[in-house]
C-alpha positions as MATLAB code, in Angstrom:
seq = 'MNIQNYINGKFHNPIENNWIDNYNPANGEIYGQIPNSGKADVENAYNAAKAAFTKWSQTSLEERSRILIKISELLEQNLKRFAEAESKDNGKPISLAKAVDIPRAASNFRFFGYAITQFASESHESVGQKAINYTLRQPIGVVGCISPWNLPLYLFTWKIAPAIAAGNCIIAKPSEVTPMTAYLLGEILTEAGLPKGVLNIVHGLGATTGQAIVEHPEIKAISFTGGSATGAHIARVAAPLFKKLSLELGGKNPNLIFADCDYENMLETTVRSSFANQGQICLCGSRIFIEKTIYEKFKIDFVNKVEKLKVGHPSDAKTNIGALVSKSHLEKVTHYINLAKQENGKIICGGKTVSVEGYENGYYLEPTIIEVKSNDCRINQEEIFGPVVTIMPFTTEKDVLEMANTVNYGLSATLWTNNLKRTLRLSHQLQAGIVWVNTWMLRDLRTPFGGMKASGVGREGGFEALRFFTEAKNVCIKY';
ca = [
      -0.020   -0.008    0.007;
       1.406    3.327   -1.007;
       0.849    6.294    1.352;
       0.375    9.834   -0.031;
       0.839   13.304    1.316;
      -2.320   15.144    2.442;
      -2.029   18.738    1.122;
      -4.842   21.311    0.789;
      -7.446   18.637    1.609;
      -6.382   16.123   -1.043;
      -3.890   13.274   -1.372;
      -0.827   13.707   -3.541;
       2.252   11.730   -4.612;
       5.608   13.372   -3.935;
       6.587   15.807   -6.626;
       9.991   14.263   -7.257;
       8.560   10.765   -7.031;
      10.951    9.649   -4.268;
       9.685    6.789   -2.059;
      10.775    4.916    1.063;
       9.926    1.361    1.932;
       7.587    0.843    4.879;
       8.240   -2.261    7.025;
       6.004   -4.410    9.196;
       8.056   -4.981   12.394;
       6.221   -8.134   13.246;
       7.556  -10.039   10.205;
      10.354   -7.808    8.861;
       8.555   -7.494    5.472;
       7.923   -4.433    3.319;
       4.215   -3.807    3.019;
       4.118   -0.475    1.282;
       5.932    2.754    0.444;
       5.789    6.324    1.685;
       6.786    9.565    0.067;
      10.206   11.016    0.820;
       8.948   14.593    0.378;
      11.311   17.342   -0.536;
      11.392   21.153   -0.435;
       8.864   21.490   -3.249;
       6.301   19.345   -1.390;
       6.761   21.351    1.809;
       6.454   24.585   -0.190;
       3.121   23.355   -1.628;
       1.961   22.539    1.886;
       3.079   25.976    3.083;
       1.225   27.759    0.325;
      -1.938   25.779    1.185;
      -1.587   26.602    4.858;
      -0.836   30.276    4.185;
      -3.958   30.596    1.999;
      -6.123   28.976    4.654;
      -4.774   30.940    7.591;
      -6.700   34.226    7.317;
     -10.080   32.565    7.312;
      -9.245   29.796    9.822;
      -7.666   32.242   12.348;
     -10.957   34.245   12.292;
     -13.202   31.211   12.578;
     -15.206   31.280   15.839;
     -14.043   29.265   18.747;
     -17.359   27.354   18.685;
     -16.798   26.242   15.145;
     -13.229   25.174   15.783;
     -14.406   23.259   18.833;
     -17.192   21.574   16.825;
     -14.777   20.331   14.148;
     -12.237   19.046   16.693;
     -14.874   17.108   18.646;
     -16.246   15.705   15.343;
     -12.689   14.403   14.530;
     -12.573   12.848   17.982;
     -15.924   11.082   17.452;
     -14.833    9.809   14.020;
     -11.657    8.343   15.475;
     -13.678    6.508   18.121;
     -16.003    5.161   15.455;
     -12.982    3.887   13.508;
     -11.144    2.506   16.587;
     -10.644   -1.033   15.229;
      -9.300    0.116   11.800;
      -6.904    2.604   13.355;
      -5.682    0.265   16.101;
      -4.966   -2.486   13.607;
      -3.044   -0.013   11.391;
      -1.068    1.275   14.376;
      -0.189   -2.232   15.539;
       0.935   -3.282   12.041;
       3.000   -0.206   11.510;
       4.642    0.031   14.928;
       4.804   -3.610   16.176;
       2.914   -2.882   19.428;
       0.231   -5.292   20.681;
      -3.088   -4.472   19.074;
      -4.632   -4.677   22.522;
      -2.443   -1.727   23.550;
      -3.329    0.291   20.492;
      -7.024   -0.299   21.137;
      -6.843    0.506   24.872;
      -4.389    3.413   24.835;
      -3.089    4.844   21.552;
      -6.249    5.478   19.559;
      -8.462    6.459   22.491;
      -5.803    8.954   23.624;
      -5.609   10.406   20.106;
      -9.394   10.877   20.161;
      -9.096   12.427   23.652;
      -6.489   14.903   22.427;
      -8.948   16.340   19.891;
     -11.806   16.393   22.315;
      -9.745   17.959   25.113;
      -8.496   20.832   23.013;
     -11.871   21.249   21.397;
     -13.240   22.129   24.833;
     -10.054   23.797   26.108;
     -10.039   26.475   23.448;
     -13.473   27.701   24.546;
     -12.036   28.246   28.084;
      -8.734   29.864   27.064;
      -9.226   33.317   28.532;
      -7.276   36.541   27.992;
      -6.047   38.720   30.826;
      -6.814   42.351   31.608;
      -5.305   44.734   34.164;
      -6.637   48.070   35.305;
      -3.767   50.520   36.012;
      -5.279   52.237   38.997;
      -4.277   55.900   39.297;
      -3.101   56.022   35.688;
      -6.512   55.922   34.118;
      -5.514   53.088   31.804;
      -6.483   49.513   31.136;
      -4.236   46.783   29.705;
      -5.493   43.647   28.097;
      -3.653   40.749   26.499;
      -4.580   39.227   23.158;
      -3.636   35.651   22.394;
      -3.414   35.425   18.553;
      -2.485   32.449   16.417;
       1.063   32.426   15.111;
       0.392   31.552   11.532;
       1.830   28.573    9.783;
       3.505   26.143   12.263;
       5.477   22.891   11.885;
       4.760   19.769   13.968;
       7.116   16.740   13.852;
       6.203   13.620   15.828;
       7.954   10.331   16.702;
       7.356    6.667   16.009;
       6.754    5.213   19.505;
       3.233    6.526   20.005;
       2.447    7.569   16.429;
      -1.114    8.895   16.360;
      -1.187    9.622   20.100;
       1.751   12.112   19.907;
       0.909   13.385   16.419;
      -2.504   14.503   17.580;
      -1.016   15.877   20.844;
       0.659   18.527   18.720;
      -1.812   19.229   15.883;
      -4.973   19.467   18.064;
      -3.868   22.497   20.114;
      -2.325   24.108   17.075;
      -5.609   23.805   15.174;
      -7.631   24.863   18.177;
      -5.577   28.024   18.571;
      -6.258   29.031   14.964;
      -3.036   28.095   13.276;
      -2.490   26.226   10.001;
      -0.055   23.344   10.085;
       2.521   21.404    8.189;
       2.904   18.115   10.071;
       5.374   15.315    9.563;
       4.834   11.954   11.283;
       7.785    9.608   11.692;
       8.775    7.902    8.468;
       8.914    4.660   10.454;
       5.221    4.736   11.425;
       3.304    6.855    8.917;
       0.111    4.861    8.495;
      -2.336    6.291   11.012;
      -1.379    9.905   10.199;
      -2.154    9.051    6.541;
      -5.483    7.548    7.473;
      -6.268   10.659    9.546;
      -6.484   12.668    6.339;
      -9.711   10.857    5.428;
     -11.232   11.748    8.793;
     -10.224   15.394    8.510;
     -12.078   15.676    5.295;
     -15.152   13.891    6.664;
     -15.161   16.136    9.776;
     -15.225   19.248    7.631;
     -11.835   20.714    8.529;
     -11.255   23.396    5.864;
      -8.664   22.503    3.262;
      -5.131   23.777    3.994;
      -5.593   23.948    7.759;
      -3.709   20.724    8.323;
      -1.236   19.444    5.732;
       0.570   16.112    6.300;
       3.843   15.466    4.499;
       5.772   12.264    4.788;
       9.494   11.597    4.562;
      12.827   11.349    6.286;
      13.976   13.819    8.882;
      16.979   14.754    6.811;
      14.845   15.772    3.837;
      11.188   16.506    4.803;
      11.909   17.415    8.391;
      14.822   19.660    7.435;
      12.720   21.427    4.800;
      10.041   22.223    7.427;
      12.511   23.375   10.118;
      14.470   25.665    7.795;
      11.511   27.215    5.984;
      11.771   30.875    6.740;
       7.986   31.456    6.981;
       7.105   28.558    9.298;
       7.081   30.498   12.563;
       7.116   27.740   15.172;
       8.378   24.173   15.460;
       6.965   21.574   17.871;
       9.144   18.422   17.855;
       9.129   15.227   19.868;
      12.041   12.812   19.381;
      15.697   12.215   20.265;
      17.824   14.756   22.026;
      20.516   14.894   19.275;
      17.839   15.708   16.682;
      16.381   18.307   19.013;
      19.782   19.962   19.324;
      20.088   20.038   15.539;
      16.633   21.629   15.181;
      17.520   24.250   17.712;
      20.709   25.176   15.856;
      18.737   25.635   12.598;
      15.645   27.341   14.046;
      17.270   29.756   16.548;
      18.816   32.159   13.934;
      15.391   32.235   12.237;
      13.790   33.274   15.522;
      11.223   30.510   15.528;
       9.305   29.502   18.588;
      10.516   26.058   19.720;
       8.934   23.296   21.758;
      11.248   20.281   22.085;
      10.104   17.159   23.871;
      13.170   14.905   23.916;
      14.719   11.890   25.569;
      14.556   10.496   29.049;
      16.506    8.265   31.412;
      13.931    8.112   34.113;
      14.584    6.879   37.715;
      12.297    4.788   39.902;
      12.992    5.354   43.586;
      11.587    2.494   45.627;
      11.570    2.782   49.426;
      10.883   -0.089   51.792;
       7.729    1.587   53.180;
       5.909    1.503   49.819;
       2.797   -0.519   49.061;
       4.852   -3.381   47.784;
       2.396   -5.340   45.580;
       1.097   -2.208   43.852;
       4.672   -1.038   43.311;
       5.736   -4.360   41.866;
       2.837   -4.589   39.351;
       3.270   -0.938   38.292;
       7.039   -1.270   37.950;
       6.643   -4.135   35.466;
       4.366   -1.938   33.441;
       6.486    1.184   33.683;
       9.533   -0.826   32.600;
       8.140   -2.708   29.610;
       4.948   -1.063   28.332;
       5.053   -0.556   24.561;
       8.270   -2.665   24.516;
       9.859   -0.005   26.724;
       9.562    2.429   23.820;
       8.015    5.280   25.848;
      10.038    8.267   26.853;
       8.443    8.108   30.284;
       9.363    4.439   31.058;
      11.395    4.056   34.266;
      14.626    2.568   32.942;
      16.766    3.033   36.111;
      15.296    1.245   39.157;
      16.796    2.032   42.539;
      15.574   -0.128   45.430;
      16.150    0.390   49.134;
      18.733   -2.154   50.344;
      16.439   -3.762   52.926;
      13.980   -5.054   50.279;
      16.430   -5.327   47.328;
      16.885   -9.106   47.282;
      13.109   -9.717   47.660;
      12.292   -7.216   44.942;
      14.881   -8.769   42.590;
      13.360  -12.267   42.905;
       9.769  -11.029   42.633;
      10.455   -8.661   39.718;
      12.301  -11.339   37.679;
       9.483  -13.852   38.332;
       6.847  -11.450   37.031;
       8.914  -10.317   33.983;
       9.647  -13.900   32.995;
       5.906  -14.483   32.631;
       5.475  -11.709   30.094;
       4.755  -13.186   26.709;
       6.727  -11.991   23.657;
       4.599  -12.535   20.584;
       2.907  -11.326   17.455;
       1.048   -7.991   18.017;
      -2.249   -9.559   16.926;
      -2.129  -12.303   19.556;
      -4.461  -11.236   22.429;
      -2.048  -12.963   24.904;
       0.998  -10.896   23.805;
       2.462   -8.560   26.389;
       5.628   -7.625   24.457;
       5.275   -7.055   20.744;
       7.926   -6.286   18.090;
      10.411   -3.479   18.347;
       9.758   -0.789   15.737;
      12.554   -1.537   13.300;
      15.580   -3.738   12.634;
      17.979   -0.863   13.217;
      16.316   -0.073   16.540;
      16.521   -3.739   17.568;
      20.287   -3.679   16.739;
      20.732   -0.502   18.837;
      19.024   -2.045   21.890;
      20.970   -5.313   21.599;
      24.192   -3.285   21.331;
      23.449   -1.790   24.740;
      22.771   -5.219   26.202;
      26.208   -6.362   24.930;
      27.714   -3.167   26.315;
      26.315   -3.978   29.737;
      28.245   -7.189   29.796;
      31.472   -5.267   29.042;
      30.661   -2.903   31.898;
      30.278   -5.789   34.376;
      26.501   -5.605   34.404;
      24.761   -8.882   35.215;
      21.862   -9.900   33.001;
      19.434  -11.563   35.387;
      16.478  -11.770   32.999;
      16.098  -11.848   29.243;
      18.745  -10.273   27.017;
      18.152  -12.371   23.878;
      16.265  -11.861   20.649;
      13.132  -14.012   20.187;
      12.031  -16.019   17.169;
       8.254  -16.047   16.968;
       6.839  -19.018   15.113;
       5.650  -17.949   11.673;
       7.264  -14.521   12.040;
      10.921  -15.473   12.340;
      12.120  -12.247   10.652;
      10.272   -9.981   13.091;
      12.102   -7.640   15.501;
      11.447   -9.396   18.840;
      13.472   -9.126   22.062;
      13.051  -10.569   25.559;
      12.272   -8.015   28.329;
      15.673   -7.567   29.940;
      16.721   -6.796   33.533;
      20.412   -5.921   34.183;
      21.882   -5.628   37.669;
      24.525   -2.887   37.748;
      27.063   -1.799   40.340;
      27.353    1.852   39.467;
      25.072    4.618   38.210;
      27.998    5.938   36.097;
      27.928    3.081   33.580;
      26.796    3.964   30.064;
      23.628    1.839   30.214;
      22.539    3.950   33.171;
      23.459    7.260   31.529;
      22.349    6.839   27.882;
      18.826    6.393   26.595;
      18.225    2.869   25.285;
      14.499    3.205   24.581;
      13.691   -0.503   24.576;
      12.599   -3.327   26.883;
      15.717   -2.939   29.054;
      15.951   -1.784   32.718;
      18.727   -1.700   35.256;
      18.379   -2.342   38.947;
      20.687   -1.428   41.894;
      20.293   -0.982   45.663;
      20.646    2.162   47.734;
      21.039    2.860   51.422;
      20.135    6.450   52.085;
      17.762    9.031   50.635;
      20.719   11.338   49.975;
      22.473    8.646   47.878;
      19.435    7.696   45.744;
      18.596   11.383   45.109;
      22.093   11.984   43.852;
      21.946    8.960   41.541;
      18.512    9.917   40.238;
      19.706   13.424   39.380;
      23.142   12.510   38.058;
      22.173   12.049   34.425;
      21.835   14.421   31.467;
      18.075   13.922   31.244;
      15.275   15.200   33.405;
      11.899   14.084   31.996;
      10.169   12.084   34.681;
      10.744   10.233   37.971;
       8.682    7.819   39.968;
       8.738    7.734   43.737;
       7.435    4.827   45.819;
       6.921    5.691   49.528;
       4.216    6.250   52.114;
       6.290    8.820   54.041;
       4.622   12.224   53.460;
       7.665   14.283   54.449;
       9.882   12.247   52.157;
       7.352   12.619   49.328;
       7.296   16.390   49.581;
      11.071   16.650   50.104;
      12.108   14.429   47.105;
       9.348   15.773   44.776;
      10.845   19.198   45.320;
      14.452   18.072   44.795;
      14.173   15.598   41.832;
      15.266   17.135   38.605;
      12.370   16.130   36.456;
       9.533   17.764   34.734;
       7.069   15.131   36.038;
       7.135   13.295   39.360;
       4.719   10.435   39.901;
       4.268    9.307   43.523;
       2.912    5.771   44.066;
       1.749    5.581   40.467;
       3.012    5.865   36.927;
       1.609    7.256   33.631;
      -1.456    8.743   35.377;
      -2.073   11.766   33.218;
      -4.408   14.720   33.464;
      -4.445   16.520   30.092;
      -4.735   19.888   31.825;
      -1.228   19.531   33.370;
       2.058   20.701   31.775;
       4.159   18.008   30.210;
       7.853   18.264   29.514;
      11.345   17.903   30.893;
      14.499   19.575   32.098;
      18.118   19.475   30.879;
      18.534   17.281   27.689;
      14.911   16.236   27.949;
      13.704   19.332   26.272;
      12.569   22.932   26.135;
       9.061   24.151   26.866;
       5.917   22.353   27.960;
       3.005   20.712   26.195;
      -0.525   19.954   27.536;
      -3.468   22.037   28.631;
      -3.183   25.810   28.391;
       0.617   25.473   28.106;
       0.152   24.121   24.560;
      -2.338   26.818   23.606;
       0.100   29.464   24.962;
       2.879   28.000   22.826;
       0.727   28.066   19.659;
      -0.282   31.730   20.209;
       1.517   35.035   20.378;
       0.755   37.338   23.311;
       0.060   40.974   22.453;
      -0.497   43.609   25.132;
      -2.911   46.473   24.376;
      -2.780   49.569   26.656;
      -5.617   52.104   26.510;
      -5.563   55.366   28.440;
      -9.029   56.742   29.185;
];
């Protein structure tokens, strides 16, 4: 199946007729092609967006809201089709796509459809000066949104929904590794009545399509989710052009487990926070620190539970761990497992590729637990982004806090304790944009999402996203 670009409300082949093979991770086979769009395709998308902007930016909030909610409803009505496409394209269990990815994509449209109607301006009376100041929040214009492969439609819509709601027109590029659901979304946009040119979807490699979007002088803002190295490159290109930037990048997230936690709840959740979506979530807890008094018990219980996880074809209802997204990514993850052995890490569970009967060329890997002696080793400092976690004990709160913070990333942290003073103290001191206490991945879409240090710049979610996709203008009137 060949995917096409969605520009000005219609599907188009790439102008220069350049194509990329699209692989099914579950069997390693090519099942279609996608455009490798160039500057000309991006320019066509920009022209469509520019032409649509004046009218869309002046469309009433009620009408924008209605269209976004209609898109949400259509996604829910097409749940099975989109979940199957997401699973085939990404390798994740279809059960996960049905339960999480597609419902969250629908929620993104619904949330921002309602949020834009509550996005209020500010006013200030300058007492004694006989003046009033009020702030306008105006759409930026044409913006660029670039999303990753791990949660394809989920994170694609997390960007485009607030941008549309705020009155912008968009050129969006999904990952070239997982383009299918973004392509299918084009059909729903048309059915929902989104005016042509408001959202344009161009496919291709980061080095070609992504680069053309980032360096386009008239695209005024870039929202990107992906690797930290790519984020740094985007910043270098975009900064001299004075573009607004939102960069949601990598993570190397710590789990801090204290002996006074609710042990069974912690254990069940830690299995999930380690290996959900094959560990391919930037919020997964990949460094697990356990208080020494319960370390041996945790190690035995954790391994027992992880060994029961089934690695299998994404369509199998019993599958817990599906295929990794690509052959190159599988090779990267196995490289880190081999590196762990060189660094004197002890593999206490998994560590091997898996051959699934009937799908022997798929990209499968056992969930892997590595016992490490030091937080300074590369597998504790570098993002692996796969079904691999490390464990090590700690003795004092001071020691585990230092280990948690001694890393280049600062996206999220998970804290397991029933000590209120410790909860408040560590939540304040952990260098992370999100701190979960006695839970993981519990999200309220109104809250700010993002990280510190190499985990990114800016925040997404709620009014933070609407602020990013608008320009503030102060008006002062003396009376």
